[in-house]
C-alpha positions, -999 to 999 in steps of 0.1 A, spaced: -680 -342 344 -669 -377 361 -681 -385 395 -648 -378 412 -649 -342 396 -683 -337 408 -675 -350 444 -645 -326 442 -669 -298 433 -691 -306 461 -663 -309 485 -652 -272 473 -689 -257 478 -690 -275 511 -655 -257 523 -671 -224 508 -702 -229 529 -679 -235 561 -656 -203 551 -687 -183 547 -702 -195 580 -669 -186 597 -665 -153 583 -691 -136 604 -713 -122 575 -747 -116 582 -781 -101 564 -787 -100 528 -750 -107 517 -749 -138 539 -783 -151 527 -777 -148 491 -743 -164 492 -759 -194 512 -787 -198 485 -762 -194 456 -740 -222 472 -773 -243 477 -784 -239 441 -748 -248 431 -747 -279 452 -783 -289 442 -774 -288 405 -745 -306 409 -762 -335 426 -792 -335 403 -776 -333 371 -743 -354 378 -747 -377 407 -784 -386 397 -773 -384 360 -804 -363 352 -781 -349 325 -791 -378 305 -828 -370 305 -831 -333 296 -868 -328 302 -868 -343 337 -835 -322 345 -854 -290 333 -883 -298 355 -861 -302 384 -841 -271 377 -873 -252 373 -887 -264 407 -852 -256 422 -853 -222 408 -889 -211 419 -882 -227 454 -847 -206 457 -864 -175 443 -891 -174 470 -865 -181 494 -846 -151 482 -873 -131 483 -881 -139 517 -845 -134 527 -843 -100 512 -879 -91 527 -867 -99 561 -830 -84 562 
């Protein structure tokens, strides 16, 4: 994926975040959607902009850390809602 396509995907994800915020959703559905968008944007930035796709071991490490963090955030969101 080229930097331009990555940028376009990040813009699309940001527009989705804005639409989600304006939708009036609350609770679990909102929290899960926000976390899914955050994961998507983080992966795009890590793998494409930072070009970690060229270093698979490092990319896997960052993805693991991100996944653990977002899994904990998801668990807390589900408990709190």
